[in-house]
N, C-alpha and C positions, 0 to 999 in steps of 0.2 A: 399725561406721559405713565407716570410711575403704577398707576393702576395697571395701563396696558402690560407693562414688564412684569409686575406680578403675576397676572393673569398669564401671560406668556410662560413663565417659569412653573406654573400649577398645571397647565396643559403639557409640559413637556414632561414632568412629574407623572402624568397620570397617562402619558403615552409608555412612558417605562413599564409603567403597571402592566400595562395591557399586553406588551410585548412580552412580559416577564409571563403571564396568564397564557400566551399563547404557547410561549416555549413549556410551561408546565403540561398543557395540554397535548401538543406532539409527542412530549418524551412519556406520557402514559399512556398513550397509544402506539408507541415504539414506530414515530413515524419521526423520520431524521428532521433534525432542525436546520438544515439548510434548503428546506424546502420553504421556509418562511423567509430566509435569508435572501432565498432568489426571487420571492415576491416583491421583497423590499426594495431589493435592486430595480425589478422590473418597473415598479411603481416611482422610482426616483428616476430611471430614465426616461417614462412619459414626462413628468415633471419637466425636465429638462427640455424635452422635444417642444412642449408647449411654450417654455421662457423664450424659446427661439425662436419662435412663432410669434412675438408679443404678447401672447396672453398671461396671465397668473398675475401674483401680484409682489413676484419678488420673495427675499428669504430676510430682509431685515427683520422684523417682528414675528418670524415665524414660530408657531407654537409647538414644533416638531421636532425633536433632535435632529441633527445631523444625522443623515441616513447612513455615512460610511460609520458613526458610531454605533447606531443601532444595528447596523450588519454584523460589525466587530463584537457588541454584545450579545448577539444570537450566537453568532457561532463560537464564540468563548465558553458559551453555556452547553455546547454539545460535547466537550471533552477532547480526547485524542482523534484526532482524524474526521472530526466531525460526527462521532458516532449519536446515537440517539438515547444516550444515557441519562 
């Protein structure tokens, strides 16, 4: 069990790094980061829809940060009014 928890934390860290890379990519191309935040929200909605149908494994050992946290980090990186700065 401890190994699984350590691996989950490392996976969350890698996920944050991937989010940061996506944000940098979008900003470099002057694409609003809301595009990425909206994609994350759609993925989260699909996840919950599958859980309601009894599919999926739940969230106890999820390797991904909470989706709300991820969306908030993405939007915070946008600066005022979600600009592509």
